C-alpha positions as CSV (number, residue, x, y, z in Angstrom):
1,M,-0.2,-0.1,0.1
2,Q,2.9,2.4,0.7
3,E,4.2,2.0,-3.2
4,L,0.5,3.1,-4.1
5,V,0.2,5.8,-1.8
6,A,3.6,7.0,-3.5
7,Q,2.4,6.5,-6.9
8,Y,-0.8,8.6,-6.0
9,E,1.3,11.3,-4.4
10,E,3.4,11.8,-7.5
11,R,0.4,11.9,-9.6
12,L,-1.1,14.6,-7.4
13,R,2.1,16.5,-8.0
14,E,2.0,16.5,-11.7
15,M,-1.7,17.4,-11.5
16,Q,-0.6,20.2,-10.0
17,L,-3.4,19.7,-7.4
18,I,-0.7,20.2,-4.4
19,P,0.3,23.8,-2.3
20,R,4.0,24.6,-3.1
21,L,6.3,23.0,-0.7
22,S,9.5,24.1,0.5
23,Y,13.2,22.1,0.2
24,G,11.1,19.4,-1.8
25,R,8.9,17.9,1.0
26,R,6.3,15.6,0.1
27,L,2.9,14.6,1.3
28,L,4.1,11.7,3.1
29,R,4.7,11.6,6.9
30,R,8.2,10.2,8.0
31,D,7.1,6.8,8.0
32,G,5.3,6.7,4.6
33,A,2.1,7.2,5.5
34,P,0.1,9.9,3.7
35,N,-0.3,13.4,5.8
36,R,-3.4,15.2,6.0
37,T,-2.4,17.6,3.0
38,F,-2.3,14.4,0.9
39,L,-5.9,13.2,1.9
40,T,-7.2,16.7,1.0
41,S,-5.7,17.3,-2.0
42,L,-6.7,13.8,-3.4
43,F,-10.5,14.3,-2.6
44,I,-10.1,17.9,-4.7
45,R,-10.6,15.5,-7.9
46,H,-13.4,13.3,-6.6
47,E,-12.9,10.8,-9.5
48,L,-9.0,10.3,-8.7
49,A,-10.0,9.9,-5.0
50,I,-12.3,7.1,-5.8
51,E,-9.9,5.5,-8.0
52,F,-7.3,5.4,-5.1
53,L,-9.9,4.0,-3.0
54,K,-10.4,1.1,-5.3
55,D,-6.5,0.5,-6.2
56,V,-6.2,0.2,-2.2
57,G,-9.1,-2.0,-2.1
58,L,-11.1,0.1,0.1
59,I,-14.0,-0.1,-2.5
60,P,-14.5,-3.4,-4.1
61,S,-13.2,-3.6,-7.9
62,R,-16.6,-5.7,-8.9
63,V,-20.0,-6.5,-7.2
64,P,-22.5,-9.4,-8.4
65,C,-26.0,-8.3,-9.1
66,N,-28.3,-9.6,-6.3
67,I,-30.9,-10.5,-9.0
68,C,-28.7,-12.2,-11.6
69,E,-25.8,-12.6,-9.8
70,R,-23.6,-11.5,-12.6
71,D,-21.2,-8.6,-12.5
72,M,-22.5,-5.3,-12.3
73,T,-21.2,-2.1,-13.9
74,W,-19.8,0.9,-12.6
75,T,-21.9,4.0,-13.5
76,A,-21.4,7.6,-12.8
77,D,-24.9,8.5,-10.8
78,P,-24.4,12.6,-9.7
79,T,-27.7,12.0,-7.6
80,R,-25.8,10.1,-5.2
81,N,-23.0,11.8,-2.7
82,D,-20.6,9.1,-4.2
83,G,-20.9,10.4,-7.5
84,F,-21.0,6.7,-8.8
85,R,-23.1,3.3,-8.1
86,W,-22.9,-0.2,-9.6
87,R,-25.6,-1.1,-11.8
88,C,-27.1,-4.3,-13.9
89,R,-27.6,-3.6,-17.7
90,R,-28.0,-7.5,-18.5
91,S,-31.1,-8.7,-19.9
92,V,-32.5,-11.8,-18.5
93,A,-35.5,-13.7,-20.8
94,R,-35.7,-10.5,-22.4
95,V,-36.6,-8.5,-19.4
96,R,-33.8,-5.8,-18.3
97,C,-32.5,-6.9,-15.0
98,R,-32.3,-3.5,-12.6
99,G,-30.1,-4.8,-9.9
100,T,-28.6,-1.7,-8.4
101,A,-25.8,-1.3,-5.3
102,S,-23.6,1.4,-3.7
103,I,-20.2,1.6,-4.4
104,R,-19.8,1.1,-0.6
105,H,-21.3,-2.5,-0.7
106,G,-19.2,-5.0,1.0
107,S,-16.5,-2.3,2.4
108,W,-16.3,-0.5,5.7
109,F,-17.7,2.8,4.0
110,K,-21.0,1.0,4.4
111,L,-20.9,1.8,8.2
112,S,-21.1,5.3,8.0
113,N,-23.2,7.4,6.0
114,L,-20.5,10.5,6.0
115,T,-18.5,11.3,2.8
116,L,-16.1,9.4,1.8
117,W,-13.6,12.0,2.3
118,E,-15.3,12.8,6.0
119,I,-14.6,8.6,7.0
120,M,-10.9,8.9,5.9
121,N,-10.3,12.4,7.8
122,I,-11.9,11.2,11.1
123,T,-10.4,7.7,10.7
124,Y,-6.7,9.6,10.2
125,D,-7.4,11.7,13.3
126,I,-8.7,8.6,15.4
127,L,-5.4,6.6,14.4
128,R,-3.4,9.7,15.1
129,R,-5.0,9.8,18.6
130,D,-6.7,13.4,18.5
131,P,-8.8,13.9,21.3
132,A,-12.9,13.4,20.6
133,H,-13.5,17.1,21.3
134,Q,-10.9,18.1,19.0
135,I,-11.9,16.1,16.0
136,E,-15.6,17.4,16.5
137,D,-14.5,21.0,16.5
138,E,-12.2,20.3,13.4
139,H,-14.5,18.7,11.3
140,N,-18.0,19.9,12.8
141,H,-19.3,16.3,13.8
142,G,-21.3,15.2,16.3
143,E,-20.0,13.7,19.3
144,H,-21.9,10.7,18.8
145,T,-20.5,10.4,15.1
146,V,-17.0,11.0,16.5
147,T,-18.0,8.2,19.3
148,D,-19.3,5.8,17.4
149,W,-16.9,5.7,14.6
150,G,-14.0,5.7,17.4
151,M,-15.6,2.6,19.0
152,F,-15.8,1.2,15.2
153,C,-11.9,1.7,14.5
154,R,-11.0,0.2,17.8
155,E,-13.2,-3.0,17.5
156,A,-11.4,-3.3,14.4
157,M,-7.9,-3.3,15.7
158,L,-8.9,-5.4,18.6
159,E,-10.0,-8.1,15.7
160,Y,-6.7,-7.2,13.8
161,L,-5.1,-8.4,17.0
162,E,-6.8,-11.5,17.8
163,G,-6.0,-12.6,14.4
164,S,-2.3,-11.5,14.3
165,S,-0.9,-12.0,18.1
166,Q,1.7,-14.1,18.9
167,K,3.5,-15.6,21.9
168,I,6.6,-13.6,23.2
169,G,9.6,-14.6,24.4
170,G,11.3,-18.0,23.9
171,P,14.4,-20.0,24.9
172,N,17.4,-17.0,25.2
173,M,14.9,-14.5,25.6
174,T,13.6,-12.5,28.4
175,V,10.2,-11.0,29.0
176,E,9.4,-8.6,31.9
177,I,5.8,-9.2,33.2
178,D,3.8,-6.6,35.9
179,E,0.3,-5.7,36.6
180,S,-0.9,-2.2,37.0
181,K,-4.3,-0.6,38.0
182,I,-5.4,2.1,35.4
183,G,-7.4,5.0,36.2
184,R,-7.9,8.2,37.2
185,R,-9.9,10.9,39.4
186,K,-12.1,12.9,37.4
187,Y,-11.1,16.4,36.8
188,N,-8.5,15.4,38.8
189,R,-10.3,15.7,42.1
190,G,-13.0,13.8,44.2
191,H,-13.0,10.2,44.9
192,P,-10.9,7.8,43.0
193,V,-12.2,6.5,39.9
194,Q,-12.3,2.4,40.7
195,G,-10.3,1.8,37.6
196,Q,-9.0,-1.4,35.9
197,W,-6.4,-3.9,36.7
198,V,-4.1,-5.0,33.6
199,F,-1.5,-7.5,33.4
200,G,1.1,-7.4,30.6
201,G,4.4,-8.1,29.4
202,V,7.1,-6.9,27.2
203,E,10.0,-8.6,25.4
204,R,13.4,-7.0,25.7
205,G,15.0,-6.5,22.3
206,S,11.8,-6.7,19.8
207,G,9.5,-4.5,22.3
208,R,6.5,-7.2,21.5
209,T,3.7,-6.5,24.1
210,F,0.8,-7.7,25.4
211,L,-1.6,-6.1,27.8
212,V,-4.7,-7.7,29.1
213,P,-7.6,-6.3,31.2
214,V,-7.8,-8.7,34.4
215,P,-10.5,-9.4,37.1
216,D,-8.0,-9.9,40.0
217,R,-4.6,-10.5,40.6
218,T,-4.7,-14.2,41.6
219,A,-2.1,-16.6,40.9
220,D,-4.8,-18.8,38.9
221,T,-5.8,-15.7,36.6
222,L,-2.0,-14.3,36.1
223,T,-0.3,-17.9,35.5
224,A,-2.8,-18.8,33.0
225,L,-2.2,-16.0,31.0
226,V,1.6,-16.3,31.2
227,R,0.9,-19.7,29.8
228,E,-1.5,-18.0,27.1
229,W,1.0,-15.1,25.9
230,I,4.7,-16.2,26.9
231,E,6.7,-19.0,25.1
232,P,7.7,-22.0,27.9
233,G,11.6,-21.7,28.3
234,T,11.7,-17.7,28.7
235,M,13.4,-16.2,31.0
236,V,10.5,-14.0,33.1
237,V,11.3,-11.1,35.3
238,S,9.0,-9.9,37.8
239,D,8.8,-8.4,40.9
240,C,7.9,-10.3,44.0
241,W,4.3,-10.4,43.9
242,G,3.0,-14.1,45.3
243,A,1.1,-14.9,42.1
244,Y,4.1,-15.5,40.4
245,R,6.1,-18.1,43.0
246,D,5.3,-21.1,40.8
247,L,6.3,-20.0,37.4
248,E,9.4,-22.3,37.3
249,S,7.1,-25.3,37.5
250,Q,5.4,-24.2,34.7
251,G,8.3,-24.3,32.3
252,Y,9.7,-20.7,32.7
253,K,13.1,-19.6,34.1
254,H,11.9,-16.9,36.7
255,S,14.0,-14.1,38.4
256,T,12.7,-11.3,40.9
257,V,13.4,-8.0,42.1
258,N,12.4,-6.6,45.1
259,H,10.6,-3.1,44.7
260,S,10.2,-2.6,48.3
261,L,13.8,-2.4,48.6
262,Y,15.2,-0.9,45.0
263,F,14.3,-0.8,41.4
264,K,17.5,-2.6,40.3
265,D,18.7,-5.4,42.0
266,P,22.5,-4.1,42.8
267,D,24.1,-7.7,42.9
268,T,22.0,-9.3,40.1
269,G,21.1,-6.5,37.9
270,V,17.7,-7.7,37.6
271,H,14.9,-5.0,36.9
272,T,11.6,-4.5,35.6
273,N,12.3,-1.0,33.9
274,T,10.9,-1.8,30.6
275,I,7.8,-3.0,31.5
276,E,7.4,0.0,33.9
277,G,8.1,2.6,31.2
278,T,5.4,0.7,29.2
279,W,2.9,1.5,31.9
280,S,3.8,5.0,32.1
281,H,3.2,5.4,28.3
282,V,0.0,3.3,28.7
283,K,-1.6,5.6,31.3
284,V,-0.6,8.9,29.3
285,F,-2.5,6.9,26.4
286,L,-5.4,6.2,28.4
287,R,-5.9,9.4,30.1
288,H,-8.9,10.5,28.7
289,Y,-11.0,7.0,29.6
290,S,-12.1,6.0,33.0
291,K,-15.1,3.7,32.3
292,A,-13.9,-0.1,32.8
293,E,-15.9,-1.0,29.3
294,D,-13.4,1.2,27.6
295,Y,-10.1,-0.5,28.5
296,R,-10.3,-3.3,26.6
297,Y,-10.5,-1.6,23.3
298,H,-8.3,1.5,24.2
299,L,-5.6,-1.0,25.0
300,A,-6.4,-2.9,21.4
301,H,-5.6,0.7,20.2
302,Y,-2.4,0.9,22.4
303,M,-1.0,-2.6,21.3
304,F,-2.0,-2.2,17.6
305,A,0.0,0.9,17.5
306,A,3.0,-0.5,19.4
307,S,2.8,-3.3,17.2
308,C,3.0,-1.3,14.0
309,R,5.7,0.7,15.7
310,A,7.8,-2.5,16.5
311,R,7.7,-3.7,12.8
312,G,8.5,0.1,11.4
313,I,4.8,-0.3,9.6
314,P,2.7,3.1,9.5
315,P,-0.5,2.2,11.6
316,F,-2.6,4.3,9.3
317,L,-1.9,2.6,6.1
318,E,-1.9,-0.9,8.1
319,F,-5.4,-0.2,9.4
320,L,-6.4,0.5,6.1
321,Q,-4.7,-2.7,4.7
322,F,-6.9,-4.8,7.4
323,V,-10.2,-3.0,6.8
324,A,-9.8,-3.4,3.0
325,S,-9.0,-7.4,3.5
326,K,-12.1,-8.2,5.3
327,D,-15.6,-8.4,4.1
328,W,-18.2,-6.0,5.8
329,T,-21.4,-7.2,3.6
330,H,-23.2,-8.4,6.8
331,V,-21.9,-6.1,9.5
332,H,-24.6,-4.1,10.7
333,V,-24.1,-0.2,10.6
334,T,-23.4,1.1,14.2
335,S,-22.2,4.8,12.9
336,S,-24.3,7.4,14.3
337,A,-23.5,9.4,11.0
338,D,-24.8,13.2,10.9
339,S,-24.7,13.4,6.9
340,T,-26.4,11.0,4.3
341,A,-24.5,9.4,1.1
């Protein structure tokens, strides 16, 4: 997808659809993903934007008729906000088939009534982790529109992770584990929010991470998650929490650091600074969220971004590639859109 984005950026330059930029700057971010100027310039020419969406797989390039089951024809339709429509022009037993479908058929765009340009922009902002109120102000969207589409994006990220997650660690590998309570005081005052316990692990060197909301910190809960997420034979480093006492009997090497005395053992050098640093990033990432039901999805957003960062992949393009690979035909519309398609 990065190659396609680069090709379209060159086409935009050739068509002189972009503003003058100093020092040969491009319409791409440093990670190779398009920036906002790219998206805005692309949609100046609606036909070019549609071509781009088809080329990257976000809009299907063929749709079968739901009446005669033959491929329909792509036709211009100025009465539609999308500007095009699928129509069937075939005749069956001398009777013309009048099958028709939106160009969003089977795509993730069907989940919203926002325009294609608005969907791309709001998704860009969500992947960039812009605050919801800022997105609402920037694009003049309602609160429910931004909330619903944000939830859709995070549900997609969770599905992505569930389909691609692998165990971390292994022989000669070290994984730091810890648990932390995520929560905050509302407006930084008043009674504390109950918060949510989260168990996590980070593989040293690669930075591969897992984070899982947990109902408690008992040995049964945490040991089961260690077996689920960490390969046997791994050197597991933790604090002295009693729930980790039997990890060696589960097939792991185990080192501990007593945090009541020091953060790094002066004799052995054992520490959990990597996972502790991860908690700092996670808590900043989740600083706007206090509801327990939010954490699973916002942790998925954090892990999705961390996974992309560890592999050097632009999160925005990886997200688009995932939603382009999925058939959304039977997914119900969940977005509260404030415009019509």
